[in-house]
Each structure stands twice: as structure tokens, then as C-alpha cells.
N, C-alpha and C positions, 0 to 999 in steps of 0.2 A: 566598515562594511555593513551594509544593511541586512538584517535578518529577515528571511522570508518564512512565512508560516507553513506548516506541514500541508495544510489544505491548499494553499496557493501553489506550493511546489508540485503537488499531485496534479492539479489542474494544468500547470505548465507542461509537465511531462506528457499529459494527455494531448494537449494542443500541439506538441512537437511530434506526436505520433509514436512516442516511446511506450506509452501505455495504451492499450485498447480500452474501449468503454467498459468491458467486463473487468479488466485489470483495475481500472479506476474505481469501480464499484467495490471490488475486494479491498483495495487499499483504504477507501473511505470507511468501509465497515470496520476495518481493523483500527483505524484512527478513532472511531466512535467507541469501540470496545476499550481501547487504551484510555480514552478520556473518562469513561465510566469508572474504570478501575482506579485511576489516579485520584478521582474525586470521591471515591467511596461508594459508588453506586453499584448495583448489580449489573453485571454484563450478560446480556442475552446472547445465545448462540456462540459461546466462547469456543467450544470444541470445533464447530464448523468453520468459524472464522480463522482459528489458528491453523487448521488444515489448509484452508484456501490461501492464506498468506504464505505458508510453507511452499505450496505448489507454485505460487507466483514468484517467490524468491528463487526457486530452482529454475524456473523458466527464464527469468531475467538474467541469472548467472550464466545459463547455457547460451543465451543470445549474446551476452557480453563476451564470452569465451570465443564465440565464432568471429566476432569483430576484431578481437585482439590478435588472432592467429595470422 
């Protein structure tokens, strides 16, 4: 099975309408912060990005819960 990059996966979720443009931007910022931390660079806006990702995760889980019922 071929591995898809995180960036490509986010773009695919956006193109399928699962993520809004705002959601995509939040996820891309989170990915940039993750990459900075992994490679030992300073991550800017860490607190704001973490809060935005937590809100996005709650939103996506709520939407998933609606579709599962």
C-alpha cells in the first residue's frame, strides 16, 4: 500500500469537502508547527495553533458522530 503524505491527505480531504478552507488552513498550520518541533526549530504561535487544532478535532468528531447515528 502506498503511503500518502500528510499534506496530500489534507488537500484530498479539502477537495472532498470534508475540510473547509479554514479547517485546511488550521491543519496546515498544525503540520508546520509539528515539523518545526520535530526538526528542532522554534514553533511560532504554538498556543493558538494547539487551541485551533483542538477545536477542529472536536468539530470533526461531532460531525462524525452525527453521521454514525
